[in-house]
CHARMM-style PDB file with segment names, atoms N, HN, CA, C and O in Angstrom:
ATOM      1  N   MET     1    -164.771  81.885 155.756  1.00  0.00      PROA
ATOM      2  CA  MET     1    -163.800  81.340 155.120  1.00  0.00      PROA
ATOM      3  C   MET     1    -163.087  80.063 154.979  1.00  0.00      PROA
ATOM      4  O   MET     1    -162.340  79.466 155.755  1.00  0.00      PROA
ATOM      5  N   PRO     2    -163.502  79.798 153.804  1.00  0.00      PROA
ATOM      6  CA  PRO     2    -163.392  78.694 153.593  1.00  0.00      PROA
ATOM      7  C   PRO     2    -161.282  77.571 154.262  1.00  0.00      PROA
ATOM      8  O   PRO     2    -160.174  78.108 154.285  1.00  0.00      PROA
ATOM      9  N   ALA     3    -161.531  76.467 154.545  1.00  0.00      PROA
ATOM     10  HN  ALA     3    -162.431  76.030 154.527  1.00  0.00      PROA
ATOM     11  CA  ALA     3    -159.959  75.912 155.105  1.00  0.00      PROA
ATOM     12  C   ALA     3    -159.633  76.035 153.974  1.00  0.00      PROA
ATOM     13  O   ALA     3    -160.191  76.225 152.893  1.00  0.00      PROA
ATOM     14  N   PRO     4    -157.659  75.774 154.714  1.00  0.00      PROA
ATOM     15  CA  PRO     4    -156.794  76.048 153.257  1.00  0.00      PROA
ATOM     16  C   PRO     4    -156.413  74.986 152.935  1.00  0.00      PROA
ATOM     17  O   PRO     4    -156.349  74.333 153.976  1.00  0.00      PROA
ATOM     18  N   TYR     5    -156.002  74.176 151.821  1.00  0.00      PROA
ATOM     19  HN  TYR     5    -156.054  74.708 150.976  1.00  0.00      PROA
ATOM     20  CA  TYR     5    -155.564  74.028 151.221  1.00  0.00      PROA
ATOM     21  C   TYR     5    -154.744  72.912 152.529  1.00  0.00      PROA
ATOM     22  O   TYR     5    -153.932  73.431 153.295  1.00  0.00      PROA
ATOM     23  N   PRO     6    -155.072  71.406 152.642  1.00  0.00      PROA
ATOM     24  CA  PRO     6    -153.244  71.117 153.224  1.00  0.00      PROA
ATOM     25  C   PRO     6    -152.114  71.401 152.579  1.00  0.00      PROA
ATOM     26  O   PRO     6    -152.216  71.579 151.365  1.00  0.00      PROA
ATOM     27  N   GLN     7    -150.928  71.501 153.138  1.00  0.00      PROA
ATOM     28  HN  GLN     7    -150.846  71.356 154.124  1.00  0.00      PROA
ATOM     29  CA  GLN     7    -149.749  71.798 152.286  1.00  0.00      PROA
ATOM     30  C   GLN     7    -149.147  70.556 150.953  1.00  0.00      PROA
ATOM     31  O   GLN     7    -148.366  70.746 150.020  1.00  0.00      PROA
ATOM     32  N   GLU     8    -149.882  69.324 151.365  1.00  0.00      PROA
ATOM     33  HN  GLU     8    -150.517  69.170 152.123  1.00  0.00      PROA
ATOM     34  CA  GLU     8    -149.846  67.730 150.375  1.00  0.00      PROA
ATOM     35  C   GLU     8    -150.191  68.000 149.347  1.00  0.00      PROA
ATOM     36  O   GLU     8    -149.580  67.599 148.357  1.00  0.00      PROA
ATOM     37  N   ILE     9    -151.066  68.614 149.281  1.00  0.00      PROA
ATOM     38  HN  ILE     9    -151.563  68.940 150.085  1.00  0.00      PROA
ATOM     39  CA  ILE     9    -152.509  69.436 148.084  1.00  0.00      PROA
ATOM     40  C   ILE     9    -151.465  70.869 147.253  1.00  0.00      PROA
ATOM     41  O   ILE     9    -151.743  71.224 146.108  1.00  0.00      PROA
ATOM     42  N   ARG    10    -150.505  71.418 147.914  1.00  0.00      PROA
ATOM     43  HN  ARG    10    -150.279  71.129 148.844  1.00  0.00      PROA
ATOM     44  CA  ARG    10    -150.107  72.489 147.159  1.00  0.00      PROA
ATOM     45  C   ARG    10    -148.722  71.865 146.530  1.00  0.00      PROA
ATOM     46  O   ARG    10    -148.259  72.268 145.463  1.00  0.00      PROA
ATOM     47  N   ASP    11    -148.143  70.875 147.293  1.00  0.00      PROA
ATOM     48  HN  ASP    11    -148.519  70.548 148.160  1.00  0.00      PROA
ATOM     49  CA  ASP    11    -146.617  69.832 147.297  1.00  0.00      PROA
ATOM     50  C   ASP    11    -146.974  69.516 145.676  1.00  0.00      PROA
ATOM     51  O   ASP    11    -146.222  69.856 144.763  1.00  0.00      PROA
ATOM     52  N   ASP    12    -148.058  68.914 145.508  1.00  0.00      PROA
ATOM     53  HN  ASP    12    -148.669  68.638 146.250  1.00  0.00      PROA
ATOM     54  CA  ASP    12    -148.335  68.334 144.486  1.00  0.00      PROA
ATOM     55  C   ASP    12    -148.641  68.638 143.234  1.00  0.00      PROA
ATOM     56  O   ASP    12    -148.319  68.042 142.206  1.00  0.00      PROA
ATOM     57  N   VAL    13    -149.431  69.824 143.404  1.00  0.00      PROA
ATOM     58  HN  VAL    13    -149.693  70.308 144.240  1.00  0.00      PROA
ATOM     59  CA  VAL    13    -150.344  70.446 142.198  1.00  0.00      PROA
ATOM     60  C   VAL    13    -149.027  71.832 141.729  1.00  0.00      PROA
ATOM     61  O   VAL    13    -148.967  72.324 140.603  1.00  0.00      PROA
ATOM     62  N   VAL    14    -147.952  72.286 143.092  1.00  0.00      PROA
ATOM     63  HN  VAL    14    -148.001  71.886 144.008  1.00  0.00      PROA
ATOM     64  CA  VAL    14    -147.465  73.377 142.565  1.00  0.00      PROA
ATOM     65  C   VAL    14    -146.298  72.583 141.214  1.00  0.00      PROA
ATOM     66  O   VAL    14    -146.409  73.124 140.114  1.00  0.00      PROA
ATOM     67  N   PRO    15    -145.441  71.597 141.282  1.00  0.00      PROA
ATOM     68  CA  PRO    15    -144.764  70.625 140.544  1.00  0.00      PROA
ATOM     69  C   PRO    15    -145.814  70.637 138.681  1.00  0.00      PROA
ATOM     70  O   PRO    15    -145.544  70.991 137.533  1.00  0.00      PROA
ATOM     71  N   VAL    16    -146.787  70.142 139.259  1.00  0.00      PROA
ATOM     72  HN  VAL    16    -147.006  69.854 140.192  1.00  0.00      PROA
ATOM     73  CA  VAL    16    -147.452  69.790 137.744  1.00  0.00      PROA
ATOM     74  C   VAL    16    -147.996  71.365 137.388  1.00  0.00      PROA
ATOM     75  O   VAL    16    -148.688  71.512 136.380  1.00  0.00      PROA
ATOM     76  N   ALA    17    -147.756  72.214 138.007  1.00  0.00      PROA
ATOM     77  HN  ALA    17    -147.194  72.094 138.826  1.00  0.00      PROA
ATOM     78  CA  ALA    17    -148.229  73.532 137.078  1.00  0.00      PROA
ATOM     79  C   ALA    17    -147.020  73.845 136.760  1.00  0.00      PROA
ATOM     80  O   ALA    17    -147.135  73.963 135.540  1.00  0.00      PROA
ATOM     81  N   ARG    18    -145.978  74.055 136.994  1.00  0.00      PROA
ATOM     82  HN  ARG    18    -145.885  73.959 137.985  1.00  0.00      PROA
ATOM     83  CA  ARG    18    -144.564  74.461 136.524  1.00  0.00      PROA
ATOM     84  C   ARG    18    -144.298  72.984 135.273  1.00  0.00      PROA
ATOM     85  O   ARG    18    -143.744  73.231 134.202  1.00  0.00      PROA
ATOM     86  N   SER    19    -144.458  72.488 135.386  1.00  0.00      PROA
ATOM     87  HN  SER    19    -144.909  72.287 136.256  1.00  0.00      PROA
ATOM     88  CA  SER    19    -144.552  71.567 134.347  1.00  0.00      PROA
ATOM     89  C   SER    19    -145.258  71.799 133.264  1.00  0.00      PROA
ATOM     90  O   SER    19    -144.632  71.774 132.205  1.00  0.00      PROA
ATOM     91  N   ARG    20    -146.320  72.004 133.232  1.00  0.00      PROA
ATOM     92  HN  ARG    20    -146.829  72.024 134.092  1.00  0.00      PROA
ATOM     93  CA  ARG    20    -147.192  72.152 132.140  1.00  0.00      PROA
ATOM     94  C   ARG    20    -146.780  71.684 130.496  1.00  0.00      PROA
ATOM     95  O   ARG    20    -145.636  71.938 130.118  1.00  0.00      PROA
ATOM     96  N   GLU    21    -147.511  71.165 129.779  1.00  0.00      PROA
ATOM     97  HN  GLU    21    -148.440  70.958 130.086  1.00  0.00      PROA
ATOM     98  CA  GLU    21    -147.098  70.931 128.540  1.00  0.00      PROA
ATOM     99  C   GLU    21    -147.313  72.526 127.950  1.00  0.00      PROA
ATOM    100  O   GLU    21    -148.070  73.279 128.562  1.00  0.00      PROA
ATOM    101  N   ASP    22    -146.601  72.985 126.730  1.00  0.00      PROA
ATOM    102  HN  ASP    22    -145.986  72.373 126.233  1.00  0.00      PROA
ATOM    103  CA  ASP    22    -147.236  73.856 126.106  1.00  0.00      PROA
ATOM    104  C   ASP    22    -148.500  73.697 125.113  1.00  0.00      PROA
ATOM    105  O   ASP    22    -148.778  72.761 124.364  1.00  0.00      PROA
ATOM    106  N   GLY    23    -149.292  75.125 125.389  1.00  0.00      PROA
ATOM    107  HN  GLY    23    -149.066  75.885 125.998  1.00  0.00      PROA
ATOM    108  CA  GLY    23    -150.901  75.180 125.131  1.00  0.00      PROA
ATOM    109  C   GLY    23    -151.777  75.421 126.711  1.00  0.00      PROA
ATOM    110  O   GLY    23    -152.803  76.099 126.779  1.00  0.00      PROA
ATOM    111  N   VAL    24    -151.131  74.714 127.929  1.00  0.00      PROA
ATOM    112  HN  VAL    24    -150.298  74.164 127.873  1.00  0.00      PROA
ATOM    113  CA  VAL    24    -151.745  73.955 128.756  1.00  0.00      PROA
ATOM    114  C   VAL    24    -152.013  75.491 129.952  1.00  0.00      PROA
ATOM    115  O   VAL    24    -151.165  75.966 130.708  1.00  0.00      PROA
ATOM    116  N   THR    25    -153.214  75.885 129.788  1.00  0.00      PROA
ATOM    117  HN  THR    25    -153.903  75.499 129.174  1.00  0.00      PROA
ATOM    118  CA  THR    25    -152.571  76.628 131.028  1.00  0.00      PROA
ATOM    119  C   THR    25    -153.012  76.492 132.450  1.00  0.00      PROA
ATOM    120  O   THR    25    -153.582  75.481 132.858  1.00  0.00      PROA
ATOM    121  N   ILE    26    -152.692  77.706 133.325  1.00  0.00      PROA
ATOM    122  HN  ILE    26    -152.229  78.527 132.993  1.00  0.00      PROA
ATOM    123  CA  ILE    26    -152.523  77.411 134.737  1.00  0.00      PROA
ATOM    124  C   ILE    26    -154.053  77.649 135.092  1.00  0.00      PROA
ATOM    125  O   ILE    26    -154.473  77.037 136.075  1.00  0.00      PROA
ATOM    126  N   ALA    27    -154.659  78.217 134.614  1.00  0.00      PROA
ATOM    127  HN  ALA    27    -154.318  78.714 133.816  1.00  0.00      PROA
ATOM    128  CA  ALA    27    -156.184  77.894 134.819  1.00  0.00      PROA
ATOM    129  C   ALA    27    -156.978  76.511 134.456  1.00  0.00      PROA
ATOM    130  O   ALA    27    -158.102  76.182 134.834  1.00  0.00      PROA
ATOM    131  N   ARG    28    -155.950  75.701 133.505  1.00  0.00      PROA
ATOM    132  HN  ARG    28    -155.037  75.968 133.198  1.00  0.00      PROA
ATOM    133  CA  ARG    28    -156.692  74.671 133.225  1.00  0.00      PROA
ATOM    134  C   ARG    28    -156.280  73.894 134.492  1.00  0.00      PROA
ATOM    135  O   ARG    28    -157.002  73.598 135.444  1.00  0.00      PROA
ATOM    136  N   THR    29    -154.801  73.590 134.285  1.00  0.00      PROA
ATOM    137  HN  THR    29    -154.215  73.830 133.511  1.00  0.00      PROA
ATOM    138  CA  THR    29    -154.465  73.165 135.446  1.00  0.00      PROA
ATOM    139  C   THR    29    -155.268  73.035 137.081  1.00  0.00      PROA
ATOM    140  O   THR    29    -155.384  72.047 137.806  1.00  0.00      PROA
ATOM    141  N   ALA    30    -155.577  73.977 137.212  1.00  0.00      PROA
ATOM    142  HN  ALA    30    -155.482  74.780 136.622  1.00  0.00      PROA
ATOM    143  CA  ALA    30    -155.961  74.585 138.553  1.00  0.00      PROA
ATOM    144  C   ALA    30    -157.745  73.954 138.577  1.00  0.00      PROA
ATOM    145  O   ALA    30    -158.183  73.274 139.505  1.00  0.00      PROA
ATOM    146  N   LYS    31    -158.346  74.258 137.680  1.00  0.00      PROA
ATOM    147  HN  LYS    31    -157.991  74.810 136.927  1.00  0.00      PROA
ATOM    148  CA  LYS    31    -159.536  73.376 137.699  1.00  0.00      PROA
ATOM    149  C   LYS    31    -159.358  71.911 137.838  1.00  0.00      PROA
ATOM    150  O   LYS    31    -159.978  71.325 138.725  1.00  0.00      PROA
ATOM    151  N   ASP    32    -158.669  71.351 137.144  1.00  0.00      PROA
ATOM    152  HN  ASP    32    -158.165  71.827 136.423  1.00  0.00      PROA
ATOM    153  CA  ASP    32    -158.067  70.004 136.787  1.00  0.00      PROA
ATOM    154  C   ASP    32    -158.433  69.425 138.081  1.00  0.00      PROA
ATOM    155  O   ASP    32    -159.399  68.698 138.316  1.00  0.00      PROA
ATOM    156  N   PHE    33    -157.165  70.015 139.221  1.00  0.00      PROA
ATOM    157  HN  PHE    33    -156.381  70.605 139.030  1.00  0.00      PROA
ATOM    158  CA  PHE    33    -157.663  70.075 140.326  1.00  0.00      PROA
ATOM    159  C   PHE    33    -158.132  70.359 141.158  1.00  0.00      PROA
ATOM    160  O   PHE    33    -157.779  70.335 142.337  1.00  0.00      PROA
ATOM    161  N   GLY    34    -159.372  70.808 140.486  1.00  0.00      PROA
ATOM    162  HN  GLY    34    -159.659  70.827 139.529  1.00  0.00      PROA
ATOM    163  CA  GLY    34    -160.205  72.009 142.313  1.00  0.00      PROA
ATOM    164  C   GLY    34    -159.926  72.923 142.972  1.00  0.00      PROA
ATOM    165  O   GLY    34    -160.390  73.073 144.102  1.00  0.00      PROA
ATOM    166  N   VAL    35    -158.841  74.007 142.236  1.00  0.00      PROA
ATOM    167  HN  VAL    35    -158.465  73.885 141.318  1.00  0.00      PROA
ATOM    168  CA  VAL    35    -158.072  74.579 142.717  1.00  0.00      PROA
ATOM    169  C   VAL    35    -158.987  76.061 142.275  1.00  0.00      PROA
ATOM    170  O   VAL    35    -160.090  75.775 141.810  1.00  0.00      PROA
ATOM    171  N   HSD    36    -158.722  77.456 142.343  1.00  0.00      PROA
ATOM    172  HN  HSD    36    -157.826  77.689 142.721  1.00  0.00      PROA
ATOM    173  CA  HSD    36    -158.975  78.469 141.887  1.00  0.00      PROA
ATOM    174  C   HSD    36    -157.703  78.680 141.251  1.00  0.00      PROA
ATOM    175  O   HSD    36    -156.578  78.421 141.679  1.00  0.00      PROA
ATOM    176  N   GLU    37    -158.095  79.240 140.057  1.00  0.00      PROA
ATOM    177  HN  GLU    37    -159.009  79.451 139.709  1.00  0.00      PROA
ATOM    178  CA  GLU    37    -156.436  80.126 139.307  1.00  0.00      PROA
ATOM    179  C   GLU    37    -155.713  81.064 140.170  1.00  0.00      PROA
ATOM    180  O   GLU    37    -154.526  80.853 140.421  1.00  0.00      PROA
ATOM    181  N   MET    38    -156.266  81.980 140.599  1.00  0.00      PROA
ATOM    182  HN  MET    38    -157.230  82.151 140.396  1.00  0.00      PROA
ATOM    183  CA  MET    38    -155.824  83.095 141.704  1.00  0.00      PROA
ATOM    184  C   MET    38    -154.862  82.264 142.707  1.00  0.00      PROA
ATOM    185  O   MET    38    -153.778  82.712 143.078  1.00  0.00      PROA
ATOM    186  N   THR    39    -155.361  81.037 143.097  1.00  0.00      PROA
ATOM    187  HN  THR    39    -156.242  80.673 142.796  1.00  0.00      PROA
ATOM    188  CA  THR    39    -154.744  80.450 144.580  1.00  0.00      PROA
ATOM    189  C   THR    39    -153.946  79.379 143.811  1.00  0.00      PROA
ATOM    190  O   THR    39    -153.842  78.545 144.710  1.00  0.00      PROA
ATOM    191  N   LEU    40    -153.292  78.826 142.715  1.00  0.00      PROA
ATOM    192  HN  LEU    40    -153.376  79.504 141.985  1.00  0.00      PROA
ATOM    193  CA  LEU    40    -152.873  78.737 142.197  1.00  0.00      PROA
ATOM    194  C   LEU    40    -151.236  79.186 141.968  1.00  0.00      PROA
ATOM    195  O   LEU    40    -150.085  78.749 141.973  1.00  0.00      PROA
ATOM    196  N   ARG    41    -152.035  80.370 141.771  1.00  0.00      PROA
ATOM    197  HN  ARG    41    -152.970  80.726 141.767  1.00  0.00      PROA
ATOM    198  CA  ARG    41    -150.625  81.753 141.705  1.00  0.00      PROA
ATOM    199  C   ARG    41    -149.963  81.628 142.475  1.00  0.00      PROA
ATOM    200  O   ARG    41    -148.749  81.485 142.325  1.00  0.00      PROA
ATOM    201  N   LYS    42    -150.561  81.644 143.539  1.00  0.00      PROA
ATOM    202  HN  LYS    42    -151.547  81.761 143.661  1.00  0.00      PROA
ATOM    203  CA  LYS    42    -150.556  82.123 145.091  1.00  0.00      PROA
ATOM    204  C   LYS    42    -149.350  81.003 145.342  1.00  0.00      PROA
ATOM    205  O   LYS    42    -148.216  81.386 145.628  1.00  0.00      PROA
ATOM    206  N   TRP    43    -149.586  79.985 145.249  1.00  0.00      PROA
ATOM    207  HN  TRP    43    -150.508  79.673 145.017  1.00  0.00      PROA
ATOM    208  CA  TRP    43    -148.802  79.382 145.666  1.00  0.00      PROA
ATOM    209  C   TRP    43    -147.286  78.923 145.013  1.00  0.00      PROA
ATOM    210  O   TRP    43    -146.196  78.681 145.532  1.00  0.00      PROA
ATOM    211  N   ILE    44    -147.702  78.930 143.842  1.00  0.00      PROA
ATOM    212  HN  ILE    44    -148.587  79.126 143.420  1.00  0.00      PROA
ATOM    213  CA  ILE    44    -146.565  78.681 142.877  1.00  0.00      PROA
ATOM    214  C   ILE    44    -145.460  80.459 143.433  1.00  0.00      PROA
ATOM    215  O   ILE    44    -144.335  80.773 143.819  1.00  0.00      PROA
ATOM    216  N   ARG    45    -146.735  81.060 143.111  1.00  0.00      PROA
ATOM    217  HN  ARG    45    -147.649  80.804 142.797  1.00  0.00      PROA
ATOM    218  CA  ARG    45    -146.093  82.705 143.844  1.00  0.00      PROA
ATOM    219  C   ARG    45    -144.370  81.865 145.159  1.00  0.00      PROA
ATOM    220  O   ARG    45    -143.157  81.737 144.990  1.00  0.00      PROA
ATOM    221  N   GLN    46    -145.286  81.564 146.225  1.00  0.00      PROA
ATOM    222  HN  GLN    46    -146.271  81.668 146.363  1.00  0.00      PROA
ATOM    223  CA  GLN    46    -144.349  81.269 147.400  1.00  0.00      PROA
ATOM    224  C   GLN    46    -143.627  80.733 147.162  1.00  0.00      PROA
ATOM    225  O   GLN    46    -142.471  81.133 147.303  1.00  0.00      PROA
ATOM    226  N   ALA    47    -143.964  79.392 146.612  1.00  0.00      PROA
ATOM    227  HN  ALA    47    -144.903  79.068 146.497  1.00  0.00      PROA
ATOM    228  CA  ALA    47    -143.168  78.276 146.218  1.00  0.00      PROA
ATOM    229  C   ALA    47    -141.709  78.861 145.925  1.00  0.00      PROA
ATOM    230  O   ALA    47    -140.619  78.407 146.271  1.00  0.00      PROA
ATOM    231  N   ASP    48    -142.036  80.075 145.137  1.00  0.00      PROA
ATOM    232  HN  ASP    48    -142.922  80.444 144.856  1.00  0.00      PROA
ATOM    233  CA  ASP    48    -140.605  80.651 144.310  1.00  0.00      PROA
ATOM    234  C   ASP    48    -139.955  81.311 145.389  1.00  0.00      PROA
ATOM    235  O   ASP    48    -138.762  81.435 145.669  1.00  0.00      PROA
ATOM    236  N   VAL    49    -141.026  81.717 145.949  1.00  0.00      PROA
ATOM    237  HN  VAL    49    -141.995  81.616 145.722  1.00  0.00      PROA
ATOM    238  CA  VAL    49    -139.920  82.617 147.463  1.00  0.00      PROA
ATOM    239  C   VAL    49    -138.986  81.891 148.435  1.00  0.00      PROA
ATOM    240  O   VAL    49    -137.982  82.309 149.012  1.00  0.00      PROA
ATOM    241  N   GLU    50    -139.734  80.389 148.471  1.00  0.00      PROA
ATOM    242  HN  GLU    50    -140.549  80.049 148.003  1.00  0.00      PROA
ATOM    243  CA  GLU    50    -139.419  79.010 149.227  1.00  0.00      PROA
ATOM    244  C   GLU    50    -137.874  78.713 149.100  1.00  0.00      PROA
ATOM    245  O   GLU    50    -137.001  78.260 149.840  1.00  0.00      PROA
ATOM    246  N   ALA    51    -137.960  79.201 147.765  1.00  0.00      PROA
ATOM    247  HN  ALA    51    -138.670  79.570 147.164  1.00  0.00      PROA
ATOM    248  CA  ALA    51    -136.860  78.133 147.044  1.00  0.00      PROA
ATOM    249  C   ALA    51    -135.812  79.452 146.384  1.00  0.00      PROA
ATOM    250  O   ALA    51    -134.832  79.165 145.697  1.00  0.00      PROA
ATOM    251  N   GLY    52    -136.105  80.594 146.639  1.00  0.00      PROA
ATOM    252  HN  GLY    52    -136.902  80.826 147.197  1.00  0.00      PROA
ATOM    253  CA  GLY    52    -135.486  81.481 146.736  1.00  0.00      PROA
ATOM    254  C   GLY    52    -134.740  82.240 145.472  1.00  0.00      PROA
ATOM    255  O   GLY    52    -133.804  83.033 145.364  1.00  0.00      PROA
ATOM    256  N   VAL    53    -135.540  81.658 144.685  1.00  0.00      PROA
ATOM    257  HN  VAL    53    -136.300  81.015 144.773  1.00  0.00      PROA
ATOM    258  CA  VAL    53    -136.438  82.409 143.327  1.00  0.00      PROA
ATOM    259  C   VAL    53    -136.310  83.627 143.701  1.00  0.00      PROA
ATOM    260  O   VAL    53    -135.259  84.188 143.392  1.00  0.00      PROA
ATOM    261  N   ARG    54    -137.181  84.268 144.353  1.00  0.00      PROA
ATOM    262  HN  ARG    54    -138.035  83.813 144.605  1.00  0.00      PROA
ATOM    263  CA  ARG    54    -138.024  85.420 144.099  1.00  0.00      PROA
ATOM    264  C   ARG    54    -137.963  85.999 145.715  1.00  0.00      PROA
ATOM    265  O   ARG    54    -137.543  85.324 146.655  1.00  0.00      PROA
ATOM    266  N   THR    55    -138.331  87.000 145.791  1.00  0.00      PROA
ATOM    267  HN  THR    55    -138.672  87.548 145.027  1.00  0.00      PROA
ATOM    268  CA  THR    55    -137.226  87.484 146.681  1.00  0.00      PROA
ATOM    269  C   THR    55    -139.090  87.847 147.578  1.00  0.00      PROA
ATOM    270  O   THR    55    -140.017  87.971 146.777  1.00  0.00      PROA
ATOM    271  N   GLY    56    -139.422  87.970 149.021  1.00  0.00      PROA
ATOM    272  HN  GLY    56    -138.670  87.869 149.672  1.00  0.00      PROA
ATOM    273  CA  GLY    56    -140.416  87.950 149.443  1.00  0.00      PROA
ATOM    274  C   GLY    56    -140.405  87.289 151.001  1.00  0.00      PROA
ATOM    275  O   GLY    56    -139.344  86.998 151.553  1.00  0.00      PROA
ATOM    276  N   THR    57    -141.845  87.071 151.695  1.00  0.00      PROA
ATOM    277  HN  THR    57    -142.708  87.307 151.246  1.00  0.00      PROA
ATOM    278  CA  THR    57    -142.082  86.777 153.427  1.00  0.00      PROA
ATOM    279  C   THR    57    -141.227  85.125 153.287  1.00  0.00      PROA
ATOM    280  O   THR    57    -141.870  84.755 152.305  1.00  0.00      PROA
ATOM    281  N   THR    58    -140.604  84.347 153.473  1.00  0.00      PROA
ATOM    282  HN  THR    58    -140.081  84.647 154.271  1.00  0.00      PROA
ATOM    283  CA  THR    58    -140.619  82.900 153.424  1.00  0.00      PROA
ATOM    284  C   THR    58    -141.858  82.300 154.856  1.00  0.00      PROA
ATOM    285  O   THR    58    -142.003  82.807 155.969  1.00  0.00      PROA
ATOM    286  N   ARG    59    -142.298  81.551 154.486  1.00  0.00      PROA
ATOM    287  HN  ARG    59    -142.181  81.139 153.582  1.00  0.00      PROA
ATOM    288  CA  ARG    59    -142.894  81.019 155.704  1.00  0.00      PROA
ATOM    289  C   ARG    59    -142.502  81.235 157.483  1.00  0.00      PROA
ATOM    290  O   ARG    59    -143.010  81.567 158.554  1.00  0.00      PROA
ATOM    291  N   GLU    60    -140.963  80.681 156.732  1.00  0.00      PROA
ATOM    292  HN  GLU    60    -140.550  80.411 155.862  1.00  0.00      PROA
ATOM    293  CA  GLU    60    -140.300  80.807 158.433  1.00  0.00      PROA
ATOM    294  C   GLU    60    -140.513  81.737 159.433  1.00  0.00      PROA
ATOM    295  O   GLU    60    -140.618  81.697 160.659  1.00  0.00      PROA
ATOM    296  N   ASP    61    -140.559  82.867 158.289  1.00  0.00      PROA
ATOM    297  HN  ASP    61    -140.473  82.900 157.293  1.00  0.00      PROA
ATOM    298  CA  ASP    61    -140.373  84.415 158.510  1.00  0.00      PROA
ATOM    299  C   ASP    61    -141.005  84.933 159.054  1.00  0.00      PROA
ATOM    300  O   ASP    61    -140.884  85.707 160.004  1.00  0.00      PROA
ATOM    301  N   ALA    62    -142.585  84.187 157.945  1.00  0.00      PROA
ATOM    302  HN  ALA    62    -142.683  83.559 157.173  1.00  0.00      PROA
ATOM    303  CA  ALA    62    -143.646  85.208 158.979  1.00  0.00      PROA
ATOM    304  C   ALA    62    -144.619  84.051 159.937  1.00  0.00      PROA
ATOM    305  O   ALA    62    -145.715  84.266 160.456  1.00  0.00      PROA
ATOM    306  N   GLY    63    -143.950  83.013 159.954  1.00  0.00      PROA
ATOM    307  HN  GLY    63    -143.060  82.839 159.532  1.00  0.00      PROA
ATOM    308  CA  GLY    63    -144.637  82.537 161.147  1.00  0.00      PROA
ATOM    309  C   GLY    63    -143.417  82.963 162.784  1.00  0.00      PROA
ATOM    310  O   GLY    63    -143.574  82.711 163.978  1.00  0.00      PROA
ATOM    311  N   ALA    64    -142.263  83.693 162.011  1.00  0.00      PROA
ATOM    312  HN  ALA    64    -142.136  83.898 161.041  1.00  0.00      PROA
ATOM    313  CA  ALA    64    -141.525  84.421 163.323  1.00  0.00      PROA
ATOM    314  C   ALA    64    -141.717  85.280 163.544  1.00  0.00      PROA
ATOM    315  O   ALA    64    -141.339  85.609 164.668  1.00  0.00      PROA
ATOM    316  N   THR    65    -142.494  86.426 162.640  1.00  0.00      PROA
ATOM    317  HN  THR    65    -142.801  86.158 161.727  1.00  0.00      PROA
ATOM    318  CA  THR    65    -143.120  87.470 162.971  1.00  0.00      PROA
ATOM    319  C   THR    65    -144.942  88.124 163.376  1.00  0.00      PROA
ATOM    320  O   THR    65    -145.628  89.145 163.420  1.00  0.00      PROA
ATOM    321  N   ARG    66    -144.967  86.542 163.602  1.00  0.00      PROA
ATOM    322  HN  ARG    66    -144.410  85.712 163.566  1.00  0.00      PROA
ATOM    323  CA  ARG    66    -146.398  86.547 163.814  1.00  0.00      PROA
ATOM    324  C   ARG    66    -146.126  85.977 165.545  1.00  0.00      PROA
ATOM    325  O   ARG    66    -146.738  86.660 166.366  1.00  0.00      PROA
ATOM    326  N   GLU    67    -145.280  84.813 166.136  1.00  0.00      PROA
ATOM    327  HN  GLU    67    -144.783  84.257 165.469  1.00  0.00      PROA
ATOM    328  CA  GLU    67    -144.601  85.094 167.709  1.00  0.00      PROA
ATOM    329  C   GLU    67    -144.538  86.169 168.387  1.00  0.00      PROA
ATOM    330  O   GLU    67    -145.180  86.439 169.402  1.00  0.00      PROA
ATOM    331  N   VAL    68    -143.402  87.106 167.584  1.00  0.00      PROA
ATOM    332  HN  VAL    68    -142.881  86.886 166.760  1.00  0.00      PROA
ATOM    333  CA  VAL    68    -142.718  88.015 168.467  1.00  0.00      PROA
ATOM    334  C   VAL    68    -144.030  89.580 168.614  1.00  0.00      PROA
ATOM    335  O   VAL    68    -143.918  90.574 169.331  1.00  0.00      PROA
ATOM    336  N   ARG    69    -145.237  89.194 167.570  1.00  0.00      PROA
ATOM    337  HN  ARG    69    -145.329  88.386 166.988  1.00  0.00      PROA
ATOM    338  CA  ARG    69    -145.943  90.263 167.820  1.00  0.00      PROA
ATOM    339  C   ARG    69    -147.143  89.692 168.760  1.00  0.00      PROA
ATOM    340  O   ARG    69    -147.874  90.358 169.494  1.00  0.00      PROA
ATOM    341  N   ARG    70    -147.152  88.617 168.598  1.00  0.00      PROA
ATOM    342  HN  ARG    70    -146.558  88.076 168.002  1.00  0.00      PROA
ATOM    343  CA  ARG    70    -148.534  87.669 169.548  1.00  0.00      PROA
ATOM    344  C   ARG    70    -148.260  88.159 171.168  1.00  0.00      PROA
ATOM    345  O   ARG    70    -147.294  87.991 171.912  1.00  0.00      PROA
ATOM    346  N   PRO    71    -149.549  88.832 171.350  1.00  0.00      PROA
ATOM    347  CA  PRO    71    -149.585  89.655 172.782  1.00  0.00      PROA
ATOM    348  C   PRO    71    -148.834  88.625 174.078  1.00  0.00      PROA
ATOM    349  O   PRO    71    -148.907  87.401 174.186  1.00  0.00      PROA
ATOM    350  N   ALA    72    -148.142  89.579 174.936  1.00  0.00      PROA
ATOM    351  HN  ALA    72    -148.082  90.573 174.849  1.00  0.00      PROA
ATOM    352  CA  ALA    72    -147.689  87.816 176.260  1.00  0.00      PROA
ATOM    353  C   ALA    72    -149.065  87.395 177.133  1.00  0.00      PROA
ATOM    354  OT1 ALA    72    -149.032  86.450 177.922  1.00  0.00      PROA
TER     355      ALA     72
END
């Protein structure tokens, strides 16, 4: 499995993808940044969850769940 991209990369790419000009696709933006299109789409969805725009599990909640499930 490839190493995850640093959070700084995600924080840079998501706003660019959201503010892209008409006619510029997410696929093109992803290619420009060297990430897979579906990876960028996932980052955008997760950013929406973190912002409260979309329902889902935040990173903080996921971390808390992992801690609870971790064997003692």
